[in-house]
N, C-alpha and C positions, 0 to 999 in steps of 0.2 A: 341553339340548334333548331332548325325547322325541318320536320319530316316531309318527304316528297312522295315516297312509295314504299310499301311493305308487301313482300310476297312470302308466304309460309306454306309448308306442306309436310304432312306426317309429324306434326308437333302437337302434343297433348291430344285434344279432341278434334284437331284439324286433320282429317284424313286426306281430303282432296286439296289440290293447290288452290289457295285463295289469295287475292291481291287487293290491297287497299290503296286507292289513289287519294293521298292527303291534300292534293292541290285544291280541289273544290271545297274541302273541309276547312283548310287553313285560311282560304280567302274570306270566309264568312267571319273569321275572328273568334267565333264560339261554336263548338260542335259537340255532339255527344255520341257515345257508343252504348247502345242499350241491348239488353237481353235478360232472359231469366237466369236464376241462380244455376251455375254450372254450365252455362252455354258456351263459355270460352272467351268472355270479355277480357279478363285479366291476362289471359294468355297472350294477347296482342302486345301488352307492355312487356311481358317477360320475353317475348320474341325480340323486341327492340333492344332490351337490355342485354340479352344473350348474344345477339348479333354483334353488338359493339364491344362488350366487355367479357363475354364468355362466362357471365355470372347471372344467377337468378336468386330471387328471395325464397322461393319454396324449396329449392334443392341445392345442395352443394356437392362437391366432388366425391365425398364419402357416401352419398346416397345413391350411388349408381345413376348419376344424373342423366347420362346419355340414354341409358335404357329406359328410365322412368319418364323422360321427356318425350320419347318417341311413341307415336300412336301404335297400339298393339296390333292393328291391322296393316301397318305399314312396315316396309323394310328399308325405308330411306326417309330422313328428315332434312329439310332444306329451308333456309331463311336468307332472304335478300332484302337489305334495307338501304334506300337512297335518302340522303339528307343534305342540307346546307349547314355548314359550320358558322361560327361567329364571324369569320372573315368573308362570308357569303360565297364560299367555295363549295362545289358539289362533290360529295364523296359517296361511295357504296361499300357496304360491309356484307360479306357472304359467309355463311357457315353451313356445313353439310356433314352428316354422319350416317353410316350405314350399318345394317344388321348383318351379322355373320350368317351366311346361308346354312352353315352346318351346325350352328349353335344359336338358338333363338334368344338366349339371355345375353349373348355377347354382342354388344354394340360398340363399334370402334369410336374413339374420340373424334371430335369434330375437326374438320379442316377449315381454316379461316384465311380469307384474303381480303385486303382493303384496296379499293380503287379510287382514283381521282379523275374527274371529267376534264380532259384537256384536249383542245383542238378537235372537238366533236367526236371524241372516242374515250373509252374507259382505259386508263393506264394503271396497271397494278403498282402498288407501293412496295418499297423494300421492307417496310416494318408493318407490324400488326398492333401497334400501340395506340389505342383510341385517345389517350390523354394528350398526345401531340396534336390531334385533330380537333377535339372538343374542348381541351383545356380544363377538363374536370376529371377527378377520380370517380370510380364507381360509387363510392359512398356519398359523395357530394352530388353526383348526377341524379341519384334517386332522392336527394333532398331538395333539388332545385329545378329539375327538368321533368322527370317522371317519378311520381311518388307512388310506390307499390301499395297494394292493399295491406293494412295493418301497420304501416310505417308512417302514417300521416303526422302523428304527434311526436316522432322521434326527435326532431330538432328542438321542440318545445321542452322535452323532458331530458335532454342531454345534460350531463354534469358540466360544471363550470370549466373544468380542465379540457374535457372532450370538445366542448363548444368553442373554447379558445383555440384549440388546435385546428378545428374545422375552419374558423374564421381566418387563421393564419394561411391555410392552404387556399381557401376560396379567393381571398382578397390579397394574396401574396404579401402577407404581413411579415414574412421572414426577412424582408428587406429592412425592417426596423430592428431586427435582432442584431445589434452592433456590439454585443458584449465581447465576442471573440476578437472583433476588429480593434476595439479599444484596448483589450488586453495585449494584443500583438503590438499595437503602437506604444503602449505603456512599457512593455518589456524592451522594445527596441530603443525607446527614449532613455530608459534606465541604463541599458547597456552602453549607449553613447555617452551618457552623463558619467558613468563609472570610468569609461576610457578617458574622457576629458580630465577628470579629477586625477587619474593616474599620470596623464601627460603633464598636468600643471605642477605636480610634485617635482618634476625635473627642472622647473623654471623658478624655484623659490628664491635662489640667490641672485637672479638677474633683475637689475633695477637701473633707473636712469642715473643715479649717483655713481655707480660703478662705471658706466659707459663714459661719463664726463671726465672721471679721473684718468681713464685709459687714453682719452683724446689728448689730455695735457701731456702725458708721457710721450705720445706719438709726436707732438710738436717738437719736443726736446731732441728726440732721436732723429728727426728729419734735419734739424740744424747740424747735428754731428755728421750725418751722412753727407751733406753738402760740403762741409769742410774737408772730409776725407776724400771726396770726389775731386775737388780742385787740386789737392796735393798729388793725387794719383795721376791726374792728367799730365802734369809737368814731367813726372818720372817716365810715364808711358811714351812720350815723344822721343826721349833720348834712347830708351830701351829698344823701341821698334827700329830706329836707324841702325843701331849696332847689330840687332838681330838679322836685319836684311843683309848687311855686309857679311856676316858669318855664314849665312845661307848661300850667298853667291860664291864665296871662296870654297866652301865645301863642295858645291855643285861642280865647280871648275875642276877640282881634283878628281872627283868621281868620273867625269866625262873623259878626262885625259887617260885615266887607267883603262876605261872601257874601250877607247880608241886603239890603245896598244893591243888589247886582246883581239879585236876585230882585224887588225893588220895581220896577225899570225893566222887567223882562220881563213883569210882570203885565198891562200894557196890551195886548201882543201876544196873550197867552193869552185875554183877554176877547174880542178880535176873532175869534180862531180858533174860539171856542166858538159865536159867532153864525153864522159861515160853515158850520160842521159841521152845525148844526141845519137850516139852509136846504137844504143839499145832500142831507141825508138825506130831507127831505120830498119834493123834486123827484124823487129817485131812486126812491122807493117808488111814486110815481104814474106816471111816464112810462117808466121803464126797461123794464118788461115789455112795454108796447105797442110801443115802438120796436124792441125785440128781435124781437118777433113779426113786425113789418112787414118788417124786414130779412131774416128767415128766409124769409118767403113770397116775397119778391122774388128771393132767391137761388135758390129751388127753381124758380120760373117760368123764370128764365134758363137753368137747367140742363136743364129739360125741353124747352125750345125748341131748345137745341143738340142734344140727344139725338134729337129728332124729325127734325132736319135730316139727321143722320148715318144714321138708320134709313131715311129716304127714299132716300138714295143706295144703300144696301145692297140694298133691295128691288128697285130698278131693275136692279142688276147680277145679282141672282139670277134675275130674270125673263128676262134676256137669255141666261144660261147654260142655263136650262131649255128655251128654244126651240131652241138649237143642239143640245142632246142629243136632242131629238125628231127633228130632221132626220137625225142620225147613225144612229139606230136604224132609221129608214125606209130608209136607204141599204144597211145590212148585212143586212137581213131576207131578201132572195132567196138569198144565199149560205148562210145558216143553215138555210133550209128544205130544201136538198139535202145537208146535212151527213151524214145517216144513211146515204145510199147511198155517200158517199165513205168512211165508216168501214168499211162492209162490204168495199169494195175494199181498204182498208188491212189488214184482218184476213186477207184472202186472200193478200196479199203476205207477211204474217208467216208464214202456214202454209207457203207455197211456199219461203220462205227456210229454214225448219226442215227441210223435206223435202230440200232440196239438201244440208244438213249431215248429215242422217241417211244419205243415200246414201254420202257420204265415210266416215262412221263404220262402215258395214256392210262396206266394202271392207277397212278396217284390221282389223276383228275377224276376217274370214275369213283374212287373212294370219297373224295371231297364233295362230289355231287350228291352222293347218298346222304352225307352228314348235313348238307345244306337243305335238303328236302325236309329233314327232321326239324331243323331250326325254324323254317317257314311255318310248319304246322304249329310249333310252340308259340310263335309270335302272334299268329292268327287267333289262337285261343285266348292270349292275354288281351288282345284288342276287344274281343267279345265281352270279357269280364269288365274292362274299363267302361265300355259303352253302357252296360247295365248299371254300373255305379253312377254314371252321369245322369241317366234317366231318373234314378231314384232321387238324386240331389236336386234336379230341376223341379220334380213334383213337389218336394218339400219346400223349395224356395217359392214356388207359385202359391202354395198354401199359406205361407207366412205373408206374402205380398198382399193377399186378399184380406188379411186381418189388420194390416197397418192403416193408419190415418193419413190423409193427404198432407204432404210436407208443407205446401203453401198455406193450407188451413191452419196447421199448427203454428206456422210463422206469423200469420195474421193475428190469430187469437193471442199468441204470446206477446206480440207487439202491442195489442190492445191492453192487456193486463199491465205490461211494463209502462206504457204511457199513462195508464190510470194511476199507478203508484207514483210516477213522477209528478203528475198533476196534483195528486193529493198532498205530496210533500211540498210542492211549490205553493199550494193554497195555504197550508199550515204555516209555512215560512212567511208568506205574504201577510197573513193575519197577525203573526208575531211582530212583523215590521210595523204595521199600523198601530198595534198596542204600544210598542216601544216609542214610536213617534208621539203618540198622545201623552205618554208619561213624560217624555222629554219637554214637550210644550208646556205641560203643567209645571214642571220644575223651573222653566224659564220665567213663567208668570210669577212664581214665588220670589225669584231673584229681583223682580221689578218693584215689589211692594215696599221695601225700605226707602225707596227714592220718593215716594208720595208725589208723583207727577201725573199730569194729564198727557197721555201719549200723543194726542193730536196737536197740543199747543206747547209742548215742553221746549221745542227748539226756539220758538219766538220768545218764551219767557227767559231762557238762558241768554238770548241775544240782548234783551233789554237790560238785564243785570250787567252783562259785560260792557255795554255801551255806557252805562252810568259810571262804572269803575274807570273806564277809559277817559271820560270827561273830567273826573276828579284828578286823575293822573296828569292830564293836560294842564289844568289850572295850577297844580303844584309845580309842574315843570317850568311854566312861565314865571312864577314867583321865584323859583330857585335861580333862574337866569338873571333876574334883576338884582338879587342879593349877591350873586357872584360878580357882577359888574361893579357893584358898590364896594365889595371887598377888594377888588383889584385897584380901584381908584384910591382907596385908603392906603393901600400898599405903596402906590406911586407918591402920594402926598407925604408919607412918612420918610421917603427916600430923598426928597428935595432939600438942597443946601445952596446957599448963596454962592455964586461964581460957577456952579455946575449947571449944564444944560438940562432942560426938561425933556424927558423921553417922549413926551406927546407933542409939545409945540416948539421945543428947542430954545426957549428963552433962558437967559442967565439970571434974571432977577425974579424973585418970587415974593411979592409984597403981601398978598392975601392967600394963605394956604387954607383950604377947606378942611374941616374936621369931620370925620365919619365915626358912626358907632360900630362896635364889633358885632358881626352877624354870623359868627361861626356856629353858635348853638342853634340859631334858627335854621341855618342850612342843614345841620345834622338831623333836626327834627323832620324837616321836609323830606330828606333822603329816606328816613325810616318809614314815613307814610307811603312814599312811592313804592318802596319794596313790599310793604304790606298789601297795597292794592294789586301789585303784580302777582304776588302769591295767591291772592283771592281769585285773580283771573285764571291762573294755572289750575287751581282746584276746580273752578267752574268748568274749564275746558276738559279736564280729566273726567269729571262726572258726566259731562255731556257725551264724551267719547265712549265711556263705559256703557251708558244707557243705549247709545246707538248700536254698539256691538251686540248687546243683549237683544235689542229689537230686530237687528239683521238676522241674528241666529234664530230668533223665534219665527221670523218671516220665512227663512230658509226651510225650517222644519215643517211649518204649515204648508208650504208649497210641496215639500216631499210627501206629507201626509195625503194631500189631495191626489198627487200622482199615484201613490201606493194604493189608495182606495179605488181609484180607477182601474189600476192593475188588478186589484183583488176582485172587483166585479167582473172584469174581463176573464180572469182565470176561472171564477165560479161559473160563468157562462160556458166556458170551454169544457169544464168538468161535466156539466149537465149535458152538453152536446155530445161529449165523448160517451157518456153513459147511455144515451139514447141510440148511439151508433152500434151497440152490441146486437148482432143479428144472427148469431150462430146457435141453432137449436140444440146442437150436440152438447153444449156447455152452459153452465150457469154463471151469469156475470158476477154473482156474489160469492161464488165458491171457486176461488182460484186454486185451492188445494186439489180439488177434483181434476181440474185442468192439468195441473202439474203431474198428477198421478198418471193420467192418460197419455200425456206427452212422454213421460219417462218410459211407460210401457211401449209406446211407439218407437222410442229410441232403442229400447232393448230388441224390438223386432227388427229394426234397421241393422243393428249389430249382427243379429243372427243371420239376416239375409246377406249381409256383407261377408260374414264368415262362410256361408254356403256358396256365395259367388266366388270367393277365393278358392274354395275347395273344388268347385266346378272348373275354374280356370286352371287349377293345378292338374286335375284329372284330364282336362283337354290337352294340357301340355304333355302329360304322360302318354295320352292317346296319340298325339302328334309324334312323340318319340318312337312309340311302337310302330306307327305307320312308316316313319323314316327307316326304322330297323327292317321292317318287312320289305320295303322298296330296296333297301341295301342288300338283303339276302337274295331277293329275286334277281336283282341285277348281277349278284355274284354267281348265282346258278346259271344264268344266261352266259356269263363270261366263261364259266367252266365248260359248258357245252360247246361254245364256240371254239374255245382253246383246244378241246378234245378233237373236234372236227378238223381244226387247222393242223394239229400234229399228225392226224391220220393221213391228211392230204400230203403233207411233207414226206411221210413214210412211203406212200405209194409213188410219189414223184422220184424219190431216191432209188426205189426198186426198179423203176422203168429206165433209169439212167445208167444202170450197171452194164458193162460191156464185156469184160473177160471173166469176172467172178460171179458166183451164184449165191443168193441169200440163204438157200437151204443148207449150204456148206458151213455157214457161220451162225445159224439161228441159236444153237445151243452153246456157243462159245461166250466167254465172259468179255466184258468191255475192256478190262486191263490187258487180256491176251491179245485181242485185236489191235488195241492201242499200241502195244509194244511192236507188233509186226508192222503196223503202219509207220511208226516212227523210224524203225530200222531201214525200211525201203525208202522212205522219204529222205533220210540223211544220205543214203548211198546214191540216190539219183542226184541230190543236190551237190554232193562232192564231185561226181563225174562231170556234171555240167560246169561247175566252177573251175575244176582243174583244166578242162579243155579250153574254156574261155580265157583263163589266165595265160595258158601257153600261146594261144593265138594272139593275145594282146602283147605278150613279150616279143613275139616274132615281128609284130607291126612296129613296135618301138625300136627293136634292135637293128632291123634292116636299113632304115635311113641313116642310123648312126654309123654303121659299117661303111656305107657309101660315102658319108661325109668325111670320115677319117682317111679314107683312101684318096679323096680329092685333095685334102689338106696336105698330105705327104708329098703329092706331086707338085703342088704350088711351092712348097718350101725348097725343093730341088731347083726350080726355075729361078727363085729369088737369090739363092746362093750364087748361081752362075752370073747373074747381073751384077752383084756386089763385087765379085772378083775382077770383072772387066773394068769397073769404076776405079778400084784401087790401083790397077795397072796404069791407068791414065794419070793418076795422081803422082806416082813414082817418077814418071817421065818429066813432069813439070818441075818437080823438086830438083832433079839432077841438073836441069837447065839453069835454075836460079843459083845453085851452089857454084856452078862454073862461072857465071856472070859476076858473083861477089867474091870469087877467088877463095872459096872454102874447099878443103880437101875432102871432107865428108860431112854428113848430117850431124855427127856427134858434136862438132865444133859449134854449130848453130844452137843446138839444144843446150850446150853449156852456157852460152851467152843468155839465152832466154830463161835458163834456170835461175838467174839472178832475180827475176821478177821485180824489176825496178818499177816504182810508181812515177811515171814520167811527169804527170801534172803536179804531183806533190814536190818532186825535185825542182821543177821550174819555179814553183811558188817559193820554195826555200831559197833558191838562188836570187830571185827577184827581191825578196824581203831583205836578204843580206845586203844587196847592193844599196837599197834605200836606207837601211839602218847605218851603213858605213858612211854614206854621204851626209846624212842628217847629223850624226855625231861629230863628224869633221867640221861642219858649219857651226855647230853649237860651241865647240871649243874655241873657234876663232872669234865668235861673237862675245863670249864671256871674257876672253883675254883682253879684247878691245875695251869692254865696259869697265873692267877693274883696273885699267891702267892708271896709275897715279894714286890709288887707294891702298891703305894698310889696315890690318886688323890685329888688336891687342886682346889676347884671350883672357888675361888676368883682369883687365879693366872690364871686360864684358861679364865675367863671373860676378864681380862686385856689383855691377849695375843690375844684373839679373836677380841677385839676392834682394836688393833694394826694391825692385819691381814686384817680386812675389810677396814681400812684406806689406807693401802698400795695397796690393790686390786683395790680400787676406783681410786687411783692416777694412777696405771698402766693402768687401763681401759681407763681413760680419755686421757692419753698420746697415747695409741694405737688408740683410736677413732680419735684423732687429725691427727695422721699419716695416717690412712686409709682414713679418709675423704679427706685430702689434696691430697693423692695419687690418690684417685678416681677422684677428681676434675681435677688434672693434666691430668689423662688419658682421662677424658671427653673432656678437652680443646684440647688435641692433636687429638682426634678423630674428634671433631668438626672442628679443623683447617684443618685436612685432607679432611673432607667433603667440607669445604669452597674451598680448592684448586681444588677438583674435580668439584665442581659446577662452579667455574670460568672457568675451562677448557671447561666444557660442554657448558657454556654460550658463550664462544668465538666461539666454533664450531657451535652452533646454530645461532649466529649472522652472521657468515660467510655464513652459509646455507641460512639464510634469504636474504642476498645480492644476492646470486645466484638465489634464487627463485623469487626475484623481477625482475631480468633480464628475467627469463623464463616466468613470468606472462606477461610482456610486449611483449615477443616474440609470445606467444600463445593466446593473447587477441583477442576476437571477431572472433575466428576461422580463423585468418589471415594466420596462418601457413598451415592450410588445403587448403585454397584458393591458397596459393603459390604452394603447392605440386600439386593441381589440375591443375594449369596453366602449370606446367612442363609436366604433363601427356598430356594436351591438345596440347602443342607445339610439343611433340613427335608424337602425333597422327596426327597433321598437317603436320609434316615432312614426315611421312609414306604415307599420302594421296597424297602429292605433287609428289611422285615418279610416280604414275599413272596419276595424273592430268596433269603434264607437258607433258607426252607422248600423252595424249588424245588431248591436245590443241596445240600441236607442239611448246611447250615452250613459248606460248604467254601469258598464265595466270598462276598465282600461288596463293595458299591459305596461309593466315597468320592470326595471332591474334593481335588485337590492345591492347592498354593499359588497356581496360576494359574487356579483354578476349572475345571480340566478333569477329566472323570471318569476314575477309575482303578479297577482291580480289586485287592482285597486277597485274596491266596491263602493261606488258613490251612493248606493242605497243604504250603506252602513257607515255613514259619516266619513266616507273616503278612506276607510281603513284597508290595509293590505292583507292578503291571504295567499296561500300556496295555490299554484295552478292545478294541483292534484285535487282541489276541492270543487273544480268545475264539473258540471254535468256533462253527459256525453255530447249533447248538442252544442253547449258552450265551448267544450274542448275542440269540437270540429271548427267552430267559428274562429276561435283565436288561432288554431293551427293553420287554417286556410289563410287568414290575414297575414300571419307570420311567414308562411311558405310563399305567398305571393310577393311579399316584400323582399324575402331572401332571393327569390328567383329574379326579381327585377334588379336588385343590387348586383347580383353575380353577372347577369347578362348585360347590364349597363356598364359594368366594369370591363367586360369583354368588348364593349363598343359595338354590339350587334344592332342592326337596323330594326329587327323585330325580335320580340321575346316570346318563347313558347313554353307552355306549362301544361302537364298532363296530370289529372286527378283521378284516382281510383279508390275513393274512400268516402264514407261519412254521411251521405245525404239521407240515408235511412233514419238517422237520429234526429232529423229536423222536422218540426211541425210545418203546416202549410205556410204560415206567415213567415217563418224563418227561411223556408225554401224560397219564398218570394224575395226576401231581403238578400239572400245569397245569390240568387239569380240576377237581381238588379246589380249587385256588386260585380259579378262576372261580366254582365252586359256592358258595364261602364269601362271595362278593360279594353273593349274594342276601340274606344275613343283614344286610348292611350297607346295604340299600336301594339297591343298585346294579343296573343293567340292562346286560347284555353281549350283543352279537350277534357271531356268528362266521361267517366265510365260509371254507369249506375243502372239500377233496376227500378228507380222511382218514376212512376208513370206521370206524376204531376210535372216533373222536370222535363220529361221527354216532350210533352205537349208544348213547352215554351221554347224548345231549341229551334233555331232557324234551319239547321241542317244536321242530320245524324245518320249513323249506321245502325243496322239491326243484326244481331247475331242469333241464329236459330240452330239448335242442335238436332240433327236428324239421326234416328237410331241406326240407319244403314250407312249414310254418307258422312256422319260426323258433323262438326260445326261448319255452318255456311254463313257467308257475309252478304247482306243485301243493302 
């Protein structure tokens, strides 16, 4: 994260709006924020932390954080922070909270909004989670980006478990926690293995021998099937021939019988054909006319019935219309005087309001008198509180005049503290030189038994070793000669006539050389060589031991020289520090007197603070009384205004009276006038509603009466038209009856009553004609086909029995073959499944073995802890680069077997000790080195182009030389593309800063940034 700009207002000591532009600060790579104690330096870091996370180090939610963070002279707090995240994207975080205007102690919780800079404008984000933007939790943010005051050593002193959890989160080590994944894979693998074992139990009886035996049986059954098939084919040919003859003869008999039946049905079909033609002719001529006649007659009857009903309705509507006219005539006199009655009703309403106004005026007068008394009481309380505040302020000023300057106490206290530290360091340094002298003496004593010359012992040992080496070389040459002689003797002893020589290949051996036995001499030489080698080893061991002792002595002598120089330097620093004591109020040799005066000053501070709190509380009480007085005065004004307003309304109502007089009702009660008003109001309302209803009914009934009258006339006209149409229809019917030679219409209706389906009848006739001709042709064709053939039923029955027997035998043989073939196919498939299952089982078993190893590896998050320890050791190595430089290679940071930090002290033989044994300055140095390494690792892990780091801690514990070393370390960070901000009050550091901000606290305006 790289800060861009911070704006804050109404926060802690920042009363006015202040803005910090970090661009010029971060460009320099190293900058500072300086100011006196309590000026508001640390508040800048708290503002950044609170803007992003809504959390601060000094206060939590239970501490009334919003109230305590807000400046007491402000009614609004505002923070706006712009920054770049690790992806170099620009974001803004804003938080704002306000004070309740009616309750000074009530400060509403902050409203927070996050924005992202896109397309040259700020776009609000849907979430307010800073971890999604910065990729750090608040705890790790204050460990790696902004380290608040008092938290600098937190990471150094964290327990192993907390530190491991922190490393997991910062470096995403949870990805190495594979225990659950392995457990899931193991459970899944075990489940699959159990299922496979269960499946394999069903294949225990399936094997290759069983399949081979079944295949032999199949071969035998296939031979039997072929024999049965050949025999059946012979019988089948004879059977099919007789079966076809039987079918043809039976079919001929059936068709002949069917043809006889159709010949009898032909008479009825001919009659049906004549009836259908006659019905179709009559239907085509008379059916439309008869239908039209019936339709007209039906409509005439319907219209007559409708006319009868309409006549009754018209008479009823006329009666209602006459009654309505009479009612309107009766209510008209009352309606004509309604306007005067309404005026009287309005006067009663005004008088009723005036009665109520009179009662309200009396109540307001009483409340005004009570309010005046309360104002006098609050004014008296204000006077009492002001007197108390004056007394408390005088007491506070008196105590302030007695206290010592806080900066003076701080400087003197630091002087005595530094004196104690320097004295302890000097004594420790003296002890180190004594210990080193003692150690060197002991080493010198260790060298005495060797009786050597330290300057020439290496050359002496080399001469002795060379002499032994020459003796070994001479003995080795002699041993080689004897071994050759011994081998030739062996060859000579093995030579026999007729056998080839292994050296020259000759078969004749006339002169065989004789050799002496050299085994004893070889053994003696070997013993001497071993003796010389042992002497060389002893010589080398002695030389090595002496060299180690001398190296050890040289190392301690070098350390002694360094420690003496350090002792002299510390002694000079002690003398210089003693001479720097320049405060006449105190004695440099009497620290107890200083402590007594400082404690007395602290007691005065506590008393002054208590008085300040009491003054603040009394001021709050005075403010409350002032608010109460304003509240009562405002209420009195409201009462008076209300009273005038009600009197004005009363007079307005009195002037609006038209018929009635106020004096006639002044002494009457509100209920009495209310009852009279309600009765008159209801009577007027009823008269108006009744009249309006009657008029409305007249409007609705009049058009209905006219409409019914018109409908009745239309019905009469339509009936006349229908009677004329039905007369024309009768004329046409009589003409058709004459033409077709019918005596009357009843004869036609009788024919039409048959309701013959002409199309269905014609289809039936046509179908019969086709069936008749088809059957006739079929009988003739079959008779011709079977001419000269005969059929013996008994012979066919015997042949059929023989066919069925052969068919059954063939089916049985085929079923046996198919069944056995299917069984073999099933066995082969099952055997293949068994092989696949066995392969899969072996694979799963092998996987189970591997998973067991992995389970042990990842059990209990051990692997994550192992990876965490690697990251910690790398972090430790990175921190040591700067820590060594700061401590002049005297101290080093390491991890023990429990992953806890320890210090390696090279001034004490490289022994390790707890980090808690470090002095304040050393703790600052190692914490700074570790924090820088952690910040670099975290931000490098986030692949940020630049790394930013803010320090609010520790420089006051450093001497001038240490400050120079720390400053040099921080300056080198610029070359590594690092940005470091420092908050401090150390003037020596301020002078070295390339760019810085100054915080000044003004008594009236609060903290100001320059």
